[in-house]
VOGU-3710 file (C-alpha; in Angstrom, 3 decimals, decimal comma):
1> xxxxxxxxxx> -41,280/-39,601/-123,244  -44,895/-39,496/-124,462  -44,003/-37,302/-127,420  -41,265/-39,714/-128,511  -43,736/-42,573/-128,308  -46,318/-40,619/-130,258  -43,795/-39,915/-133,013  -43,148/-43,651/-133,282  -46,741/-44,858/-133,119  -48,824/-42,187/-134,809
11> xxxxxxxxxx> -48,025/-43,464/-138,330  -49,513/-46,776/-137,196  -52,841/-45,220/-136,316  -52,274/-44,511/-132,621  -53,037/-41,183/-130,995  -51,810/-40,194/-127,560  -53,729/-37,645/-125,522  -52,115/-36,275/-122,377  -54,189/-34,642/-119,664  -52,819/-32,426/-116,895
21> xxxxxxxxxx> -54,892/-32,585/-113,706  -54,388/-29,073/-112,375  -56,864/-26,650/-110,842  -54,352/-23,906/-111,648  -55,390/-24,195/-115,297  -53,454/-22,936/-118,263  -51,286/-20,533/-116,273  -49,914/-23,393/-114,171  -49,613/-25,978/-116,928  -48,586/-23,994/-120,002
31> xxxxxxxxxx> -44,824/-23,846/-119,197  -44,677/-27,638/-118,913  -46,633/-28,250/-122,096  -44,570/-25,729/-124,029  -41,332/-27,272/-122,720  -42,473/-30,704/-123,933  -43,476/-29,199/-127,305  -45,987/-31,991/-127,993  -47,548/-32,769/-131,343  -50,377/-34,706/-129,706
41> xxxxxxxxxx> -53,427/-33,182/-127,972  -52,442/-31,889/-124,532  -55,472/-31,112/-122,398  -55,975/-29,528/-118,982  -58,506/-30,981/-116,546  -58,966/-28,282/-113,911  -61,763/-30,106/-112,045  -60,139/-33,575/-112,094  -63,043/-34,960/-114,090  -60,763/-37,792/-115,231
51> xxxxxxxxxx> -60,790/-39,004/-111,642  -64,585/-39,269/-111,720  -64,975/-40,742/-115,191  -61,926/-42,989/-115,478  -60,966/-43,861/-111,904  -57,615/-42,088/-111,989  -56,178/-41,571/-108,504  -52,511/-40,950/-109,281  -50,224/-39,894/-112,098  -48,869/-40,983/-114,437
61> xxxxxxxxxx> -51,870/-43,161/-115,233  -53,192/-44,221/-118,623  -56,335/-45,704/-120,104  -56,355/-47,617/-123,383  -59,227/-46,827/-125,739  -59,616/-48,764/-128,973  -60,727/-47,570/-132,407  -64,363/-48,184/-131,459  -64,171/-45,886/-128,445  -64,159/-48,792/-125,983
71> xxxxxxxxxx> -61,916/-48,851/-122,917  -59,791/-51,970/-123,196  -57,577/-51,294/-120,172  -58,737/-49,266/-117,198  -56,601/-46,689/-115,387  -53,235/-47,996/-114,231  -49,684/-46,676/-113,708  -48,171/-45,793/-117,071  -44,448/-45,468/-117,733  -43,882/-46,034/-121,468
81> xxxxxxxxxx> -40,139/-46,585/-121,347  -37,269/-45,444/-119,174  -37,722/-42,034/-117,570  -34,529/-39,941/-117,604  -35,487/-38,154/-114,382  -35,706/-41,397/-112,399  -32,247/-42,352/-113,611  -30,854/-39,008/-112,474  -32,257/-39,164/-108,955  -29,497/-41,241/-107,273
91> xxxxxxxxxx> -26,840/-38,765/-108,351  -28,961/-35,803/-107,270  -29,312/-37,015/-103,679  -25,762/-36,143/-102,654  -26,216/-32,454/-103,508  -29,563/-31,946/-101,805  -30,304/-30,639/-98,308  -31,494/-33,311/-95,856  -35,155/-32,292/-96,037  -35,162/-32,869/-99,800
101> xxxxxxxxxx> -32,960/-35,947/-99,647  -35,542/-37,906/-97,663  -38,133/-37,235/-100,384  -35,822/-38,605/-103,073  -35,090/-41,625/-100,893  -38,806/-42,467/-100,851  -39,168/-41,937/-104,603  -36,319/-44,378/-105,208  -38,223/-47,050/-103,269  -41,214/-46,857/-105,621
111> xxxxxxxxxx> -41,719/-49,804/-107,937  -42,373/-49,103/-111,597  -41,880/-51,264/-114,669  -41,251/-49,002/-117,684  -39,978/-51,808/-119,913  -42,886/-54,080/-119,080  -45,500/-51,406/-119,689  -43,943/-50,435/-123,013  -43,921/-54,091/-124,078  -47,635/-54,342/-123,308
121> xxxxxxxxxx> -48,444/-51,175/-125,188  -46,485/-52,167/-128,281  -48,134/-55,578/-128,284  -51,547/-53,900/-128,347  -50,488/-51,614/-131,187  -49,256/-54,608/-133,175  -52,103/-57,046/-132,519  -55,084/-54,858/-131,656  -57,983/-56,798/-130,182  -55,928/-60,002/-130,352
131> xxxxxxxxxx> -53,348/-58,675/-127,896  -53,116/-60,696/-124,712  -53,221/-57,416/-122,793  -56,635/-56,327/-124,088  -59,342/-56,834/-121,478  -62,976/-57,731/-122,005  -65,645/-55,242/-120,857  -66,315/-57,398/-117,789  -62,616/-57,435/-116,923  -62,366/-53,663/-117,358
141> xxxxxxxxxx> -65,271/-53,169/-114,951  -63,834/-55,675/-112,481  -60,475/-53,883/-112,451  -61,952/-50,407/-112,153  -61,814/-48,891/-108,694  -65,067/-49,124/-106,726  -67,229/-46,042/-106,616  -68,951/-46,167/-103,251  -70,685/-43,441/-101,285  -67,441/-42,139/-99,775
151> xxxxxxxxxx> -65,736/-41,841/-103,162  -68,784/-40,079/-104,622  -68,941/-37,617/-101,741  -65,189/-37,039/-102,007  -65,601/-36,133/-105,675  -68,395/-33,712/-104,790  -66,287/-32,040/-102,107  -63,318/-31,782/-104,423  -65,511/-30,167/-107,093  -66,944/-27,711/-104,565
161> xxxxxxxxxx> -63,427/-26,836/-103,483  -62,408/-26,351/-107,099  -65,389/-24,057/-107,703  -64,553/-21,960/-104,650  -60,836/-21,810/-105,410  -61,292/-20,726/-109,016  -63,781/-18,111/-107,790  -61,079/-16,574/-105,628  -62,107/-18,168/-102,317  -59,087/-20,279/-101,419
171> xxxxxxxxxx> -59,781/-20,381/-97,687  -63,338/-21,582/-98,276  -62,055/-24,374/-100,548  -59,776/-25,881/-97,895  -62,472/-27,566/-95,727  -63,951/-29,251/-98,814  -60,559/-30,513/-99,932  -59,800/-31,753/-96,431  -63,049/-33,706/-96,521  -62,217/-35,117/-99,972
181> xxxxxxxxxx> -58,906/-36,362/-98,553  -60,640/-37,960/-95,571  -63,297/-39,693/-97,660  -60,957/-40,927/-100,404  -57,446/-41,201/-98,925  -56,202/-43,322/-101,832  -56,743/-40,469/-104,305  -53,322/-38,860/-104,573  -54,437/-36,370/-107,226  -56,808/-34,779/-104,692
191> xxxxxxxxxx> -54,079/-34,613/-102,075  -51,276/-33,300/-104,239  -53,537/-30,697/-105,813  -54,447/-29,180/-102,453  -50,908/-29,383/-101,084  -49,517/-27,744/-104,206  -51,658/-24,650/-103,703  -50,410/-23,934/-100,187  -47,397/-21,720/-99,359  -44,178/-23,647/-98,781
201> xxxxxxxxxx> -41,971/-21,078/-97,051  -40,678/-21,917/-93,539  -43,271/-21,265/-90,872  -46,227/-21,416/-93,238  -49,255/-23,070/-91,613  -50,089/-26,629/-92,612  -53,842/-26,657/-93,208  -54,022/-30,349/-94,053  -53,560/-33,330/-91,802  -50,955/-35,005/-93,997
211> xxxxxxxxxx> -48,225/-34,226/-96,470  -46,661/-36,177/-99,306  -43,738/-37,617/-97,352  -45,777/-38,573/-94,284  -48,562/-40,172/-96,308  -46,191/-42,104/-98,582  -44,301/-43,474/-95,597  -47,611/-44,520/-94,021  -48,533/-46,789/-96,949  -44,978/-47,723/-97,935
221> xxxxxxxxxx> -43,370/-46,162/-100,988  -43,369/-49,546/-102,724  -47,189/-49,387/-102,702  -47,484/-45,881/-104,144  -47,906/-47,316/-107,645  -49,767/-50,650/-107,603  -48,245/-53,414/-109,667  -49,721/-53,749/-113,162  -51,614/-56,981/-113,660  -51,125/-58,060/-117,267
//
């Protein structure tokens, strides 16, 4: 999806940069990047620095940066056109075991607006600073997520966990990641990262208080991606 958009827009002076938030690094991400075969820069953020710098708390999110290096739209859900996988999900449900079917049911409740987001993006490409979707610096700051003490401490705990995990100390990383989840429960990249590194076979211990399905149901799947405010 992003590569197709890049092919269309790059001749008009637009560059797309994708960033994988994955503590697993190149070994975990390489198969996905190679399958996409992108022509644009495809980076790997092992420490989730994009969370700290740009306010990203879920994926897919995007930030618009103009030719002067200024952020003109802060982090928000980004679906640049119809996603084939979402269209395939209803048909997949019938062939899945019940424990997987309930996950798909929640995904289907999520609200995204691929056509609307693509319209906004193309308007910016066409009109630049005159686009109605470009925000002023004050608006960008106002729309950015607050960075209070809890969020700052959560980032520190996540980074400590990352340092321990990449140093081969998985068990020691878990308490820090649990604390990051407690301090910043709205950050789904922290949660999914930790969950993804745990064994999934039947009977495996659950070392975290929540899981994706439980936490999504708690907030309502329709709230998983906040509505984009044009």
